[in-house]
LUMZA-80780 format. One record per residue (C-alpha): residue number from 1; residue in one letter; x, y, z. Coordinates in nm, 2 decimals. Layout:
  resi  resn      px      py      pz
   NUM     A       X       Y       Z
...
***
This chain:
  resi  resn      px      py      pz
     1     M   -4.13    2.15   -0.25
     2     T   -4.29    2.11   -0.55
     3     T   -4.61    2.31   -0.71
     4     T   -4.69    2.03   -0.97
     5     A   -4.80    1.64   -0.87
     6     D   -4.90    1.34   -1.09
     7     R   -5.17    1.16   -0.85
     8     P   -5.36    0.90   -0.96
     9     S   -5.65    0.99   -0.70
    10     A   -5.74    1.35   -0.88
    11     P   -6.10    1.39   -0.98
    12     D   -5.94    1.48   -1.33
    13     A   -5.68    1.21   -1.39
    14     R   -5.69    0.95   -1.64
    15     T   -5.83    0.61   -1.57
    16     D   -5.64    0.41   -1.85
    17     G   -5.30    0.43   -1.67
    18     Q   -5.17    0.68   -1.85
    19     S   -4.99    0.97   -1.72
    20     R   -5.17    1.34   -1.76
    21     R   -5.01    1.58   -2.02
    22     W   -4.79    1.89   -1.87
    23     W   -5.05    2.11   -1.98
    24     N   -5.30    1.97   -1.74
    25     R   -5.11    1.94   -1.42
    26     R   -5.14    2.14   -1.12
    27     A   -5.11    2.21   -0.77
    28     F   -5.36    1.99   -0.52
    29     S   -5.27    2.14   -0.21
    30     R   -5.25    2.46    0.02
    31     T   -4.91    2.38    0.15
    32     E   -4.82    2.32   -0.28
    33     N   -4.96    2.65   -0.38
    34     T   -4.80    2.88   -0.06
    35     D   -4.47    2.75   -0.22
    36     A   -4.56    2.87   -0.57
    37     A   -4.65    3.18   -0.38
    38     L   -4.35    3.23   -0.19
    39     M   -4.11    3.13   -0.54
    40     V   -4.38    3.39   -0.69
    41     G   -4.29    3.72   -0.42
    42     A   -3.91    3.58   -0.42
    43     L   -3.87    3.65   -0.79
    44     S   -4.05    3.99   -0.73
    45     I   -3.79    4.07   -0.50
    46     V   -3.53    3.99   -0.72
    47     C   -3.66    4.15   -1.03
    48     F   -3.75    4.47   -0.81
    49     W   -3.53    4.70   -1.07
    50     A   -3.73    4.56   -1.37
    51     P   -3.95    4.85   -1.45
    52     G   -4.30    4.75   -1.34
    53     I   -4.21    4.36   -1.33
    54     G   -4.12    4.33   -0.96
    55     V   -4.42    4.51   -0.86
    56     V   -4.66    4.30   -1.08
    57     L   -4.48    3.95   -0.92
    58     G   -4.50    4.11   -0.64
    59     I   -4.92    4.21   -0.66
    60     L   -4.96    3.80   -0.80
    61     A   -4.76    3.64   -0.48
    62     V   -4.98    3.81   -0.25
    63     I   -5.33    3.70   -0.44
    64     A   -5.16    3.36   -0.51
    65     A   -5.10    3.35   -0.10
    66     A   -5.44    3.46   -0.02
    67     W   -5.55    3.18   -0.25
    68     A   -5.35    2.94   -0.11
    69     D   -5.52    3.03    0.29
    70     R   -5.86    3.07    0.20
    71     S   -5.94    2.86   -0.07
    72     P   -6.18    2.62   -0.05
    73     L   -6.16    2.41   -0.36
    74     L   -5.80    2.31   -0.25
    75     L   -5.70    2.02   -0.08
    76     G   -5.44    1.88    0.23
    77     E   -5.39    2.15    0.57
    78     P   -5.29    2.47    0.53
    79     A   -4.98    2.54    0.53
    80     P   -4.74    2.72    0.84
    81     R   -4.83    3.02    0.93
    82     D   -4.45    3.11    0.89
    83     D   -4.48    2.97    0.50
    84     A   -4.79    3.17    0.44
    85     A   -4.59    3.45    0.59
    86     L   -4.28    3.42    0.40
    87     A   -4.52    3.42    0.09
    88     Y   -4.69    3.69    0.24
    89     G   -4.40    3.89    0.32
    90     S   -4.17    3.86    0.01
    91     G   -4.48    3.91   -0.20
    92     I   -4.47    4.29    0.01
    93     L   -4.18    4.33   -0.04
    94     G   -4.13    4.29   -0.42
    95     V   -4.41    4.52   -0.40
    96     I   -4.22    4.77   -0.22
    97     L   -3.91    4.76   -0.39
    98     G   -4.06    4.79   -0.70
    99     I   -4.25    5.13   -0.65
   100     A   -3.92    5.27   -0.47
   101     F   -3.74    5.22   -0.77
   102     L   -4.02    5.31   -0.98
   103     A   -3.99    5.60   -0.77
   104     M   -3.64    5.66   -0.77
   105     V   -3.57    5.61   -1.15
   106     L   -3.91    5.74   -1.30
   107     P   -3.77    6.19   -1.26
   108     N   -3.45    6.09   -1.42
   109     W   -3.61    5.89   -1.72
***
């Protein structure tokens, strides 16, 4: 479950044998991007108590999962349906928990 990879067959890889720098790395496959969306969604669930951060991370997780499912720019087969459902579900749960926490806290603030 990695989100970055050094692949010499990538179109932006150097041809002189040097590895790419850390700032040029990105996830290449749909599975790697789905894993990243799942991690951001899990982080949104953990950070639901931080005002607004859980909501923002949850929205980013849902957007990242949708991009991993539908982007024509990514390589490889789509991620398994259960992984994609977990990515969507964790992002949505993070948004719901974040909004519920804000609704509970804002009247007392």
